[in-house]
N, C-alpha and C positions, 0 to 999 in steps of 0.2 A: 416680873416676879417669877422667880424659880417655882415651877410645878413639876412633880415628877411622876414617871410612868415606869415600872418595871416591866421588863419582857417577859416572853413565857418560860425562859430559861432560869428566871430568877423565883423561888418560891413566894407565894403571896404572904407567907410568914413574915417576909422582910418588911413588906408594907405595913403590916400590922404591928410589927416591932417599932417601926418608927413612929407611927401614930401613938403607940404606947409611951415613947420616950419624949415625945414632942407633937401634942395634940393639934397645935396650928400647922404643922408641916403637911402641905398638900401632895399626898403620895397615894397612888393607885398602881393594882397589879393589873396588866394587860388582861388577865383572865376574868377581872371583874369591871373593867372599864367598859362603858357602852353595853353593858349587859352580857359582856362576854363575846361580843361580836368579832373582836380582833383576837381572840385566843389562838386561833389557827391560821390567821392572816400572814401574808408575806411581810418581811421587814420593811419594805417600800410602802406597803398599804399602811401599815401602823404608823411609819415616821410622817407620812403625808397626811393621814388624819389626825394625828397629834399636834401638828403644827398650827393649825388655826386655833387649838386650846391652848396653845403655849405650854405643850407637856414636853419635857425633856426625858428623852429616853434614857434607861438605865439598863445596860446590857454586858454580858460576858462574850459576846460575839466579836472579837477583834479580826476575824477573818474576813467575813462578808460586809459588814457594816462599813468599814471604811471605804471599800470600793463602791458601795452604794453611795455613800456621802459625796464622792468624787464625781460620780454620776449625775446627782441632783445638782450639783455645783454646775457642772458643765451644761445641764439644761436650764439653769437660772431658777431652780427652785429652792426656796429656803426650808430650813427645818428648825425646830425649836431647841435643838441641842442635844447632845450625846454625852453620856458619862459612861466610860468603860469601867468594868470591874476586873480586876486581874485576879486569877485563881490562886496564886501563891499567898498574897497577904490576906485573902477572904476565901477560905475554903468554903465549898457549898454547905456544909453542915454547920458553919459558924455564923448563924444568923445575927447574933447579938453584936459582933464585931463589924459586920457591914452595916447594920442598922444604925449604931453609934457614929460610924463615919458619914453616913448620909446625913444624920441629923447635923453633924458639925459643918459639913459642907452647906447644906441648906442654911443654916443660921448665918455663915460666913457671906453667902451669895443671894439669898432670899429676894433681893430687891434688883438684883443683876439683869440686864438683858442677855438671854441665852440664846438669841437667834444666831444659829450656824456655829456656835461655840461647841468645842470637843474637848473632852479633858478625861484623865483618869482619876479615880477616887482613890485616895491614900489612906492608910490608918491614921495618919497625922490630921487629917481634915476634921 
């Protein structure tokens, strides 16, 4: 089942907006997850801690996360999936557009296995 975790670069308002639009969608902000313990943690620490809980990371970081995923793969370590958010279709201030796309993605993929999956969210999702 697809469960979502927004990273520190995505405002917690996105998670709240998703839950308002679709109350059954399991989504958390890293700032709230585990009592905020991972709010300032490294990307690797977050991804590794999220994996056993089946939390797919939502991030705008297209620079360091892909390299990290390659490193995890090389070390034989799985992750619970990563969803990249591109700036152009989803400006930071447009919370509603990103929230709607995440709800659509979740509705389409909620029962899928997201182990080691990577994709970009699009406005069409």
